[in-house]
C-alpha positions in Angstrom: 14.1 47.2 -9.5 11.9 46.5 -6.5 8.8 47.1 -8.4 10.0 44.8 -11.2 10.7 41.9 -8.8 7.3 42.4 -7.1 5.5 42.3 -10.4 7.1 38.9 -11.2 6.7 37.3 -7.8 3.6 39.0 -6.5 3.2 39.9 -2.8 5.8 38.3 -0.6 4.4 35.6 1.7 5.3 35.9 5.3 8.4 33.9 6.2 8.6 31.2 8.8 8.6 32.2 12.5 12.1 33.0 13.8 13.4 30.6 16.4 13.6 31.8 20.0 17.4 31.3 19.9 17.6 33.8 17.0 15.1 36.2 18.5 17.5 36.9 21.3 20.2 37.9 18.8 18.0 40.3 16.8 18.0 44.0 17.7 14.8 45.5 18.8 15.2 48.4 16.4 14.9 47.6 12.7 17.4 48.8 10.1 14.8 51.0 8.4 14.0 52.7 11.7 17.7 53.2 12.5 18.3 54.8 9.1 15.3 57.1 9.6 16.5 58.2 13.1 20.1 58.8 11.8 18.6 60.9 9.0 16.7 63.0 11.5 19.8 63.4 13.7 22.0 64.3 10.7 19.6 67.1 9.6 18.7 68.3 13.1 21.6 70.9 13.5 20.8 72.5 10.1 17.1 72.6 10.8 17.7 74.2 14.2 20.0 76.8 12.7 17.5 77.7 9.9 14.6 77.9 12.4 16.7 80.2 14.7 17.7 82.5 11.9 14.2 82.7 10.6 12.7 83.4 14.0 15.5 85.9 14.8 14.5 88.2 12.0 11.6 90.6 12.0 9.3 88.6 9.7 5.6 88.3 9.9 4.3 85.6 12.1 2.8 83.7 9.1 6.1 83.8 7.2 7.9 82.4 10.2 5.5 79.5 10.6 5.4 78.8 6.8 9.3 78.7 6.6 9.5 76.5 9.7 6.9 74.1 8.3 8.7 73.8 5.0 12.0 73.2 6.6 10.6 70.6 9.0 8.7 68.9 6.1 11.8 68.7 3.9 13.8 67.4 6.9 11.4 64.6 7.8 10.6 63.8 4.2 14.3 63.3 3.3 14.8 61.1 6.3 11.7 59.0 5.4 12.9 58.8 1.7 16.2 57.4 2.9 14.4 54.9 5.1 12.2 53.8 2.1 15.2 53.4 -0.2 16.8 51.0 2.3 13.6 49.2 2.8 13.1 48.7 -1.0 16.7 47.4 -1.3 16.2 44.9 1.4 12.8 43.9 0.0 14.3 43.2 -3.4 17.1 41.1 -1.8 14.5 39.3 0.3 12.4 38.5 -2.7 15.3 37.1 -4.6 16.5 35.0 -1.7 12.9 33.9 -1.1 12.6 32.7 -4.7 15.9 30.8 -4.3 14.6 29.2 -1.1 11.4 28.1 -2.9 13.3 26.7 -5.8 12.5 29.4 -8.4 15.9 30.2 -10.0 14.5 32.2 -12.9 14.4 35.6 -11.2 17.5 37.9 -11.5 18.2 41.3 -9.9 19.1 44.1 -12.4 19.2 47.9 -12.5 21.6 48.6 -9.7 24.2 51.2 -10.3 27.4 49.7 -11.6 30.1 49.5 -8.9 27.7 50.2 -6.0 27.3 48.0 -3.0 23.8 47.1 -4.2 25.3 46.0 -7.6 27.7 43.7 -5.7 24.8 42.2 -3.6 22.7 41.6 -6.8 25.7 40.0 -8.5 26.3 37.6 -5.7 22.6 36.6 -5.4 22.4 36.1 -9.2 25.5 33.9 -9.1 24.0 31.9 -6.2 20.9 31.4 -8.3 22.9 30.1 -11.3 24.8 27.7 -9.0 21.7 26.4 -7.4 20.0 26.0 -10.8 22.9 24.1 -12.2 23.0 21.8 -9.1 19.3 21.1 -9.4 19.7 20.2 -13.1 22.5 17.9 -12.2 20.5 16.3 -9.4 17.5 15.8 -11.7 19.7 14.2 -14.3 21.4 12.0 -11.7 18.0 10.9 -10.3 16.7 10.1 -13.8 19.8 8.1 -14.5 19.5 6.3 -11.2 15.8 5.4 -11.9 16.7 4.2 -15.4 19.5 2.0 -14.0 17.3 0.6 -11.2 14.6 -0.2 -13.7 17.0 -1.9 -16.2 18.9 -4.1 -13.9 17.6 -7.6 -13.3 18.2 -7.7 -9.5 15.5 -6.9 -6.9 16.4 -3.8 -4.8 14.6 -2.8 -1.6 15.5 0.1 0.7 14.0 0.3 4.3 14.2 3.2 6.7 15.1 3.0 10.4 11.5 2.0 11.3 11.5 -0.9 8.8 9.3 0.8 6.2 9.9 0.3 2.5 11.0 3.6 0.9 12.4 2.3 -2.4 11.8 -0.6 -4.8 12.7 -1.2 -8.4 10.8 -3.0 -11.2 12.6 -6.3 -10.5 11.5 -6.0 -6.8 7.9 -5.5 -7.9 8.1 -8.6 -10.0 9.7 -10.6 -7.2 6.9 -9.7 -4.7 4.2 -9.7 -7.3 2.8 -6.3 -6.3 3.2 -2.7 -7.8 5.3 -0.1 -6.1 2.1 1.8 -5.1 1.1 -1.0 -2.8 4.6 -1.9 -1.5 5.9 1.5 -0.5 5.6 2.4 3.2 4.8 -1.2 4.0 6.6 -2.8 6.9 9.3 -5.3 6.2 7.5 -7.8 8.5 4.4 -7.6 6.3 6.5 -8.2 3.2 8.3 -11.1 4.9 11.6 -9.5 4.4 12.4 -8.5 8.0 14.6 -11.6 8.6 16.9 -10.4 5.9 17.6 -7.1 7.7 19.7 -9.0 10.2 22.3 -11.7 10.0 25.1 -12.0 7.5 25.3 -9.1 5.0 26.0 -11.5 2.1 24.6 -15.0 2.0 22.8 -17.5 -0.2 19.0 -18.1 0.3 17.5 -21.5 -0.7 13.8 -20.6 -0.1 11.0 -18.9 -2.0 10.8 -15.1 -1.8 7.5 -13.6 -2.9 6.5 -15.1 -6.2 10.0 -16.2 -7.0 11.4 -19.6 -6.2 14.9 -20.9 -6.4 18.2 -19.8 -5.2 19.0 -16.2 -4.4 22.1 -14.3 -3.4 21.4 -11.6 -0.7 23.6 -8.5 -0.3 22.8 -6.0 2.4 24.3 -2.6 2.9 23.6 0.4 5.1 23.4 4.0 4.0 22.2 7.3 5.6 19.4 9.5 4.4 18.5 12.8 6.1 20.9 11.7 8.9 19.0 8.4 9.6 20.3 4.9 8.9 18.6 2.9 6.1 19.0 -0.7 4.9 19.5 -1.7 1.3 18.6 -5.3 0.3 19.7 -6.7 -3.1 18.4 -10.1 -4.2 20.1 -11.7 -7.2 18.1 -14.7 -8.7 20.9 -17.2 -9.2 18.3 -19.8 -10.3 17.6 -17.9 -13.5 21.3 -17.4 -14.3 21.8 -21.2 -13.7 18.8 -22.0 -15.9 20.2 -19.8 -18.7 23.6 -21.6 -18.5 21.9 -24.9 -18.3 19.7 -24.1 -21.4 22.8 -23.0 -23.4 24.5 -26.3 -22.4 21.5 -28.4 -23.5 21.3 -26.4 -26.8 24.9 -27.2 -27.5 24.4 -30.8 -26.7 21.3 -31.1 -28.9 23.1 -29.4 -31.8 26.0 -31.8 -31.6 23.8 -34.9 -31.2 21.5 -33.8 -34.0 24.4 -33.2 -36.4 26.2 -36.5 -35.6 23.3 -38.8 -35.3 21.5 -37.4 -38.4 24.6 -37.9 -40.4 24.4 -41.6 -39.5 20.7 -42.1 -39.5 20.1 -40.8 -43.0 22.4 -43.3 -44.8 21.2 -46.2 -42.5 17.5 -45.5 -43.4 18.4 -45.1 -47.1 20.5 -48.3 -47.2 17.8 -50.3 -45.3 15.1 -49.1 -47.8 17.4 -50.0 -50.8 18.0 -53.5 -49.5 14.3 -54.0 -48.9 13.6 -53.1 -52.6 16.4 -55.5 -53.7 14.9 -58.3 -51.6 11.5 -57.7 -53.0 12.8 -58.4 -56.5 14.5 -61.7 -55.4 11.9 -63.4 -53.1 13.7 -66.8 -53.4 16.5 -65.8 -51.0 16.3 -67.9 -47.8 14.5 -66.2 -45.0 13.8 -63.1 -47.1 10.7 -62.3 -45.2 12.5 -62.2 -41.8 15.2 -60.1 -43.4 12.6 -57.6 -44.7 11.0 -57.4 -41.4 14.3 -56.6 -39.8 15.1 -54.0 -42.4 11.7 -52.5 -42.0 12.3 -52.2 -38.2 15.6 -50.6 -38.8 14.0 -48.1 -41.2 11.1 -47.4 -38.8 13.4 -46.9 -35.8 15.8 -44.7 -37.8 12.9 -42.5 -38.9 11.5 -42.4 -35.3 14.9 -41.4 -33.9 15.2 -38.7 -36.5 11.8 -37.3 -35.5 12.9 -37.6 -31.9 16.0 -35.5 -32.5 14.0 -32.9 -34.6 11.6 -32.5 -31.6 14.5 -31.9 -29.2 16.1 -29.5 -31.7 13.3 -27.0 -30.8 15.1 -26.2 -27.6 18.1 -25.1 -29.6 16.2 -23.3 -32.4 13.5 -21.4 -30.6 13.2 -18.2 -32.7 13.1 -14.8 -31.2 9.5 -13.7 -30.3 7.6 -11.6 -32.9 5.3 -9.7 -30.6 1.9 -8.2 -31.7 -1.3 -7.3 -29.9 -4.0 -10.0 -29.5 -6.8 -11.0 -27.3 -5.9 -13.5 -24.5 -9.5 -14.7 -24.3 -9.6 -15.7 -28.0 -6.3 -17.6 -27.7 -7.5 -19.4 -24.6 -10.7 -20.5 -26.4 -8.6 -22.0 -29.2 -6.5 -23.9 -26.7 -9.5 -25.2 -24.9 -11.1 -26.4 -28.2 -8.0 -28.4 -29.0 -8.3 -30.5 -25.9 -11.1 -33.1 -26.4 -10.2 -35.6 -23.7 -11.6 -33.7 -20.8 -13.5 -30.4 -20.6 -11.4 -27.3 -19.6 -13.2 -24.4 -18.0 -12.5 -20.8 -18.7 -13.3 -18.4 -15.9 -11.5 -15.1 -16.4 -12.7 -11.9 -14.9 -12.3 -10.0 -18.2 -10.5 -10.1 -21.5 -6.9 -8.8 -21.6 -5.1 -7.5 -24.6 -1.4 -8.3 -24.5 1.6 -7.8 -26.8 3.5 -11.0 -27.3 4.2 -13.7 -29.9 0.8 -15.4 -30.2 2.2 -18.6 -31.9 4.8 -19.2 -29.2 2.4 -18.3 -26.4 -0.3 -20.6 -27.8 2.2 -23.5 -27.9 3.1 -22.7 -24.2 -0.5 -22.9 -23.2 -1.1 -26.1 -25.2 1.8 -27.8 -23.4 0.7 -26.7 -19.9 -3.0 -27.5 -20.4 -2.2 -30.9 -21.9 -0.1 -31.7 -18.8 -3.0 -30.5 -16.5 -5.5 -32.7 -18.4 -3.1 -35.7 -18.2 -2.9 -35.3 -14.5 -6.6 -34.8 -14.0 -7.5 -37.9 -16.0 -5.8 -40.0 -13.3 -8.2 -38.8 -10.6 -11.2 -37.7 -12.7 -10.7 -34.1 -11.6 -11.3 -30.8 -13.4 -9.1 -28.3 -15.2 -9.7 -24.6 -15.5 -7.9 -21.5 -16.8 -8.0 -18.1 -15.2 -6.1 -14.8 -15.4 -6.0 -11.4 -13.8 -4.0 -8.2 -13.9 -1.4 -8.6 -11.2 -0.5 -4.9 -11.7 -0.8 -2.2 -14.4 2.0 -3.9 -16.4 1.7 -7.7 -15.7 -0.8 -10.4 -16.5 -1.0 -13.5 -14.3 -2.4 -16.6 -16.0 -3.1 -19.7 -13.9 -3.9 -23.2 -15.0 -5.3 -25.4 -12.2 -6.0 -29.1 -12.1 -7.3 -31.6 -9.6 -4.7 -34.3 -10.3 -2.4 -36.0 -7.8 -0.2 -32.9 -7.4 3.6 -32.6 -7.5 5.6 -34.8 -5.2 8.9 -33.1 -6.3 9.4 -30.0 -8.4 13.2 -30.2 -8.6 13.5 -31.7 -12.1 10.3 -30.5 -13.7 12.0 -28.1 -16.1 15.0 -30.2 -16.9 15.1 -31.2 -20.6 14.6 -35.0 -21.2 13.1 -35.5 -17.7 9.5 -36.8 -17.7 7.2 -38.7 -15.4 4.9 -39.9 -18.3 5.6 -43.2 -20.1 5.2 -41.6 -23.5 6.5 -38.1 -22.6 9.4 -36.4 -24.4 10.6 -34.3 -21.6 10.8 -31.0 -23.4 7.3 -29.6 -23.1 7.8 -27.7 -19.8 11.4 -26.8 -20.6 10.3 -25.3 -23.9 7.3 -23.6 -22.2 9.5 -21.9 -19.6 12.0 -20.9 -22.3 9.1 -19.2 -24.2 7.9 -17.4 -21.1 11.4 -16.1 -20.2 12.0 -15.0 -23.8 8.9 -12.7 -23.3 10.3 -11.3 -20.1 8.0 -13.4 -18.0 8.2 -16.5 -15.8 6.5 -19.9 -15.5 6.2 -21.8 -12.2 4.5 -25.1 -11.1 3.4 -25.4 -7.5 0.9 -27.6 -5.6 -2.5 -25.9 -5.6 -3.1 -24.0 -2.4 -6.2 -25.1 -0.5 -6.9 -28.2 -2.6 -5.6 -31.2 -4.4 -3.8 -30.8 -7.7 -1.2 -28.6 -9.3 -1.1 -24.9 -10.4 0.9 -23.6 -13.3 1.5 -19.8 -12.8 2.5 -17.8 -15.9 3.4 -14.2 -15.5 3.7 -12.1 -18.6 4.2 -8.4 -19.2 1.3 -6.8 -21.0 3.7 -5.0 -23.4 
């Protein structure tokens, strides 16, 4: 059995040094040496008796020395064989235990005589290996489940050790800070601007931007221990997104009700006005027929305009589910730029990016944002340019910059029906953000850092 184990594991590596506190408790004489000495002592009386009898008889000198040498050889050989048997047994046990210590649970001890002490030792070591293997499988499954849960939930989770270094971050945390986990791990909380959240109330509301996210967050902080050391867990829930979803659903319900009720009245009003105009055209001698026709024409025109107005807003309530497919972002951006003829829009990307999204919806988003940027730049005679980059291996960051007057207030920018333009409808930005979030991304408008104007920041997953 020892040779079988050695053929599987190879030569046994030397173990770690024994601590000084243990060295004082270890006997100076090894177990193998003790067995060898006891074997010699056990056979010594018989050897002495045989030698005495041999030398007491009248044998030739050569016979006496030959007999004595044979007896002594058998005596020492038997003691040494007993020592080697114990050494092999201990070596097999050490190899099995060493494999368990190194995490190799595939080796098993076999071949011991049934019912013997060695068979009992092998059975216990094999049972220990089965238990450790089962526990490791459960730990791997639990870790995989935990990673899946952390990646699926839409709250940002950060774990810091006792020195304030980041040791755990989930996908939502990467999106919040705008960096991949490879760059965030082992970074100091101070460098990530999260150190102030490690103190104070464990649960509170935050009305300030965090990383690339803006809005209102709920912070929950907890403490846990790992390897005996305290760690801090920070959980950020984006309340702004939840509120936006509730707000969007409310506007959708309002638009549906208004569209239904008003269209039911506008259609017959427009039809009746048109019919009366035709009747008046056949009887031109009616007093003030021309003024009446002008009034009816105005009613018909306004009814049609109001119907188109409602159909436009109905897009908020009827935005279809994205139908993603792969396409070139550069080609789409070129088409958007060609549609804008009022002012030149510059493309200056580092390289083309292939993303998987709904090209029709994404193109409409870019048209809305670029049109707003051009409108703002026309007021000051500034420029507009589009750029993008890979924020990480899974996210594309698209920026549309302008040199307009900037944003005095960003509170109501994405509220449906709110607009600062005289002829604006108030749904362009709301619809654009709805498209971005339907793709698992985000859309933000901020004043351009380091210059005049506004920056629209669109973050989209590559797939």
